N, C-alpha and C positions, 0 to 999 in steps of 0.2 A: 674829525667827522662825525655827522649826527647818525646815530644808530638807524633813524628810519632810512637813512640815504644808503647804505651798505648791507647788502644782502647775504653777509659772510658770518660766521660765529662770532659773537661776542667775546673780546678777549678775557675781559675782566669777570666772564663766569665760566670759562672753561679753561682747564691748565695748559700749557703749551705743548706738551707731551701728545696729550689727548687731541688737540686740534690738529696737531701736525700729521698724526696717526690716521685720522680720518680723511685729511685731504689726500695724501698717498696712497690710499687703500682704494679710492672709489673705483669700481670697475667699470669696463666698456662692455657692451653687448658682445655675447659669444654666441656661435653656432650658427652653421653656415645654411641649415634649413630655411626654406623661403619661398614664398609664392612669387611665380615668375611673371604673373598677370602685371602689366604696366598699370599703375594707377596715377590719373591727374588728382592733384589734393588741393582744397582751398579750407580753411579753417586754423584752428589754434595751433601754435608753435608746438605746445605740450604732446598733442595726439600726434601731430605730424613727426616728431622726433620718436615716439614709440613705434609708430608705424614703419619709418624707414628700416627698421631692424627685422622686418617680418615681410615687407612685400616691396617690389620695386615702386617707388614712390616719385612723382615730379611735383615740387611745391610750385603751384601757378602765382604769378604776382600781377597784381593791375595792371592791364596795360601790355603785358609780357606775352611773351611764345606760348602758345596753346600745343603742345606735344600730343603725338599720337597716344592713346589709351585705350584700355579696354573697359574703363568704367570712371566716371568723375565723382570723387568722394569729399563731401562737404561736411564740415562740422567741427565737433570736439565740446570742450568746455567753453564757458562765457571769455570771449576773447579778450587779452590783455590790452592795456592801452600801447599803442604803438605797432600792434600787428596789423600786417599790409590791409585785411578785407574786414577791419571792425566795424566800419561803419555800415557796409553792405551787409553785412550778417545781421546788426542789429537795427538797422532803421531801414523801413520799407521805402522811403525816399531818397535812399542812397544805393539802394539795390540794383539799378539798371545796368551796370557794369558786369555785375554776377550773373544777373538773368540773361544777358547776351552771352557770358561764356556757358551758361548751362546748355541755351539755345544752338550756340555753335557745335557744341559737342553731340547733341542730339541729332544735329544737320548730318553728321559722320556717322549716326548708328550706335553711338555712346551712350550707355544709359548713365543716369545721376541720381547719387543716393545721398541724402540729410541726415547724419547720423549726431544725434546730440546725446554728450555723455555728461554733461552738468547737472546740477540740481534741477527741480523740476520745474520752479519759479522762472530760474536762468533759461532754461529750454524754451520757455513760452516765447521769448523776445525774438527768438529766430524762425518761429511757425510761420512767418510771412511768407517764406519761401516753399511752402509745404505743396503749393498748386504747380510750383515750376520743376520739381523733380519726379523720378519714377518711383522711388520708394522713401519713407520715412522712418527712421527708428528713433524713439525718445527715452529717457529715463522713467522707470517706475512711477504712475500716478501723474504725468505730464500732459497725457491727453488720450486720444482714441488709437493713435498710431501703436504699431508693436513697441513692447518695451526690450531695449537692449542695453544693459549696463556697460560700463567702460571694461575692456579686456585688462589682464594681468600683463606687463610687458616681463615675460618670465625669463628672457636673457638677459635681465637685469636682477629681476628679484626673483632667486634661485636660491637654493641651499649650497650650491659648489663653494667650497673654503679654499683658499691657497694654504701652502704652509707659513708664510709670514703672519697669518692670523695668530697663529698659537703663542706667539712670543710674549702677548699681555692678555690673553683671553681669559676670561670674559670680561671685556671691557664693560658690556652692557648686558648685566644679567636680567633687566628688564627695561623697556623704554615706555614712556608715557607720551602719546601723542594728541594734541588738542589743546595746547595753553590758551589760544585764544577763546575758546569756548569754555574753557574752566574759569577763567577771569571774569566770565559774565554770569557764573552760575550761582544759585544762593549758597551753597556752602561748597566751595570750589576743592578746597583742599583737603576736606576730611576723607574723601574716597581715595587719597593717596597716602594716607597715614600706614598702610599695611607694607608699602614699597621703601618708608624711610629707613628699615633694616637691612635692605639689598644695595647692590650697586646700581641704582635706579638713574636714568636721566629723562628729562622733560624736555621735549621737543615740540616744533610747531611745523606740520607739513603743509597748511593751508593758507599761512599769510606770509609774504615775505619781509616783514618787519615787526617789531615788537610793538605793540599797541600802548601809547605812552601811559594811561593810566592802569595798566596791569599792574595788579598787586602781588609780588611773589614773596610768600614766606622766607624766612632766612634760608631754611634748610634747602629749600627749593632754588631760591636763588643761587646757591653753589652748583647745582644741577642743571640749571637751565642752559641749553645750548641756541634755542632760537629757531629760526627756519632753517632747514637743511634741503640743499638740492637734491633732485631723484637719484643720482648715482650715490652721493653719500649716505643716504638714507636707506638704499639698498643695501648698502655694506653694513650698516649699524644694525639693520634688521637681522642678517646673517649669523650676528655675533651674539643676538638676544637670546634668552628663554622664552620671553613672551614679550607682548606688545600689550598695553593697557589703552582703551580707548573708550574714554568715557561716555556715559550716558548723555551728557549735554552736547557731544559730537554727534551722538545718532540721534538724536532729536532735532537739532537745528540743520544738519547737512547729512542728510541718510545717505544718500550717494556718495559723498565723499567717504563716510564712515564704512560704507560696504566696500569701496575700493582699497583702503587703507588696510582692511580686515584679510583680504583677500591678497594682497601683496605679503602681509606677515606670514600668511599659511603658505604662499609659493616659497618662502625662505624658511620654513619648518621653524618658525617661531609661533606658540601659541597666543592666541586673542583671549584677554582677559576683560570684563566689563564690571560695571559698578556692582558691588557686594562681595568682591573676594575679600580675604582676611590673611593676616599674617600666618596663621597655621596651614593653610591651603597653600599659600605660596611657598612655604618651607618644605611642605610634602612635595611639591613640583620640583624643587630644586634637587631634593634629595634622591627622588626615585627616576635615575634616567632611563631607563627603560620605558616606564609608564608615559614620560614626558616625552620621549622620541617616539613612542607608537602614537599617541594622540597626535603630535603635531604631523606625523608623516600619513596619517588619513586625511587630514585637512588638505596635506599639500597634494595628493592624489587627485581629490576633488578639483583643486582649483587647476593644476597642469592639465587634467584631462577635459576640462569643460568650460574653463574660463581665460583662457590664453587669448592673445589677439589672433591665433590662427583659427580658433573657434568662431570668435568674432566674425573675422573678414570673410569665414566660409558660409556664414548666416547671411551676410551683406550681399555677397556674390549672388547667392541662391534666390534672393529675393528679385533680380533681374535677370534670371536665368543665365548666368555666366559661370563658367566651370572654371574650378580652380586649377592651375597648374602649377606644381611644385618643383624646384629644384632637383629633386630626389623624391622616392616614395614617402609620403609622411608617416604611412602605416608599414614599414618594410616588412616582409617576409622574413622568419625564422625557422630554421631546420635543427630540430633538438636532436642532437645525437647523442646516444645512449650505448655504449660498449658494455658487452656484459658476459660473463662466464657463468652466471646465474640466472636463467631465464625463468625460473620459478618466482622471482622477485619482479618479472616485467608487469603481471596483473596489478600491483600497486601502483607502479609507474604510470601504466595505462590510465586508472583512475585519476591520478594526478594532473596528467596531459589532459584529458577531458575536462575537466574543471578550470583549466585557464582561462581567463578572462579574454585574453589577446587572441583576437580570431585570425591572426594572418601567422599561423605557426603550423609546422610540420613535425612529424616524429619520425625518427630513423632508429630503429632499435638493430644494432650490431652484434649479432652473436658469435663468440670467439670460440669455434670448435666444439662445442656440446650440442648434444639434441635437444629439440625444443619440444615440450609437452604440446600434443595436438590442441589441447584447449587454449593454452596460451597464444598458439599461431592462429587460431582461429580469433581469439579476443583482437589480436593484432590487425588481422584482415579485416574484422568488422568495424574498427576504430576509423573514421574518416580523417586523412591526412595522416596517416601513419603506415610504415612499411618495415619489413621484416627481411634483414639482410644476414648473410652468413660469411665467416670469412674462415680459413684453417685455423687450426689450434695452435700453430707454431708462429703465429703474427702477433705482434706486440699491441699493446693498447693504443700506441701513436698510429700504427698502420690501420688499426679498425677506425680511429677516429677520421682519419683522412679519407678512409673508405666510404666511411658515412658521410662525410661533409659532400664528398662528390656526387653524391646520389640525389641531389637537389640544388637548383641553381637558384637560392635564395640571395638575398642582401645581405643576411647575416647568419651565423649559425651560433647554437650554444651546445656546451656539454653538459649533460645530466649524468650523475652517477646513480646507480640502480637502487642505491640502501638509502639514501637521504630524502629527506621531505621537503617537499616544494609547495607552497601555498598558491591559491587560485591567481592572486595578482602577481605573482614571481614575475612572469614577463613581462605583462603590461607596465610593470613599475620600471623595470629597467630599460624598456624602450620609450618610456615618457621622457627620461632623461634627453633624448634627442631634441627636444623642442628647444633646449636651450645649450646643449653641448654636442660638440664633435666628438666621438670616442672611437678608437680603433678597437680597444678591449675595454669592456664593463664587466664588473662582478662584485664580490663582498671581500673585503678585508675584514670588518666588523661581523662576525659570524657566532649564531647560535650554537653551541655545541651540548648536544645529550649525551652523557657518559652514562653507560648502561649500568655498569658494575657499581656506580654511587647513587643509580637513579634521580639525576638532576642535569637541570638546562645551564649551561653557563653562557653569559656574554663576554664574549672574547673580543679584545681589541675594540671595545665599543667606541673609543673616540676617534676609530680610524674610517670616518664614513664622510661621503659626499667631498672627496676630495682626490686629487692625482696621487697614485698609488704604485710602489713598484711590487707589491705582492697581493694575491688575490687567492681566495679559495679556489681550489682546482674544478670543483664540481659547480661555480656560479661564473663560468666564463660565457659571455655573449659577445661576439667577435664580428668585426665586418668581413665580409667574404672576399677577399681580395688577396688571392694566393698567401694565405695565411695557413699554414699546416704546421702538423706537429713532426718532431725528428721520430723516424720509424725504426730504430735501431738501439733504443734503450731498454731497459728492463728496471722501470721504476724512475719515478722523478720528472716522469712526461710533462707534467702542468709546469712545474718550475723551470724545466729546460724551455719550454714554449714561451713562457714568460720572459726568462733571459733573453733569449730571441728578438722577441718584440722590443724591449728596451734598447738592445742593440741596435735595431733599424729604425729607432725613434718614434714607436707607435705612442700614441696619447693613452694611456692607460688609467682609466677612474674606477674608485671604489664607491660603489651608492650605499643604500640603505642597508640595513642587516636582516630586514623583515621577509617574512614568507619565505623562509629558508632555515632548515636544521640540520646541521650535520650529524650524523647517527655514528657512535662509536659502540660496539657492540662489546660485550665482555670478552667474547671469544676472539681475541686478536689475531688468531689465524685465519678468521673468516674474511679479513680485510686485505685487499693489496697493499695499505698502511699499516705495516704491522707494530709499531710502536705504541706504548700504552698511554692512559692518560697521563702518566708523570712526565710526558715529554711535551705536553702543551702547557701554556701558560693559562691558569684557570682562576686567576686573581679577580676576573671582574665580577659583576652582580652574578647573583645565581638565584634558582629557583627549584625546590624539592619537584620531583616527578615530571613526565613528560606534560607538562601543561602548555598549552600551545596558543591560549586564547592572547596573550601580551606579543606573540612571536608572528603567527600567522594572522594578518590582518587584512 
């Protein structure tokens, strides 16, 4: 069978083990957070497939049923041959059935929106529908309508890894995307020379077959995979340190370039462009903390501002349609901090006030000791903070449960009074809800400051963005559905809580390690955890001093 007729991996270019691994690891969308507004959709299959994981979507067929909906959404990228509405979208003379559908929904009081997500010149072909709809969104530079780029399907493109990925990791130290554009460039392969010393693979995400006259050098012919479907590309990007997107791709297809860059960032893979050298790539490979920190910042920007949730909210707002979610999209969190050292509460209050997550409350539970007047006043003066007292004979488990019950929030979090929580701590944990259902989230990879050694250690650094049986006790964020601590223990409450959670089948997930530092003071007697640094695995990356610029992002 000719290569152009099969949109699969080319066997002669990919070893069978890798090909089979890709095929069996492509993930399905996860996470049940979804918009409940019914949407009638006409447009490209790729956009419709992405949207279906984020909103109740009914794809309309020419001459088919016209179900009830809150909005009629039309558009996507240039429609492929064989898609139902292709001619109506591209040709004014064939658009009568589509215009009749728009008019039918308008007669029901249902607004319609045209959202074009392809390149500017391709979008122009569908602008003949502009006068028929209530709002139009276009790619940047395509016209005078508001610009709205394609959103990222974060339910596919995200950093969550399953345990089976580690068996052969990393398959993809770097990915190079844009084989078609490179084949047409003046010096197509020179930019790829730095990647030859790494485990690097060349893929093409824009064309479904190899261009017949594409000239691949021998080293890259052995590394060429060809077109990769969306789910497989998402899996490969999770496994990559970085994705190289050539300047030729940005110049010829800027919208496609931006989409691929954001998909990579959503998977916490760094994005490289022309001009990188082998030394820079080697440094990226060697500095685990620096690479992960840079990728984490990019991930936050994409998941917070460029997922399909944000795009749908923008579209709904344009026609005055209120979004309805399956559950609160910005769920409230009750941060519970039990303490016998209220003198530390001032520092904790300062960290809480700096949190970028706006839907949080703080409950300070003081265990049987007097609270200085200035501390009580500071808590009282802090919005969404409360001070509670329990008798001295009560356990930490009792204190936590008492604090949990002080607020009827969707989630609660446990804070330790002597650890460091960065401004994005809560926000980053809760952003995971856009692509992941969790009962308990926290950190298994943890930065530890050991005072007696004056050094910050990155512990268990590989245990991030995955299911985990063990989390740091001061990092727990828990769905508030009758999940309580045992109240009769004297030590080990966090471990017991997680053990019971595993027994009842809770989904426990370890996220990123950033924006949290577990502090171990030299005076071991001042901790409830009295074992010293010798009891911890400190073999990971380390940096001298309490330097937080690579930790609190």
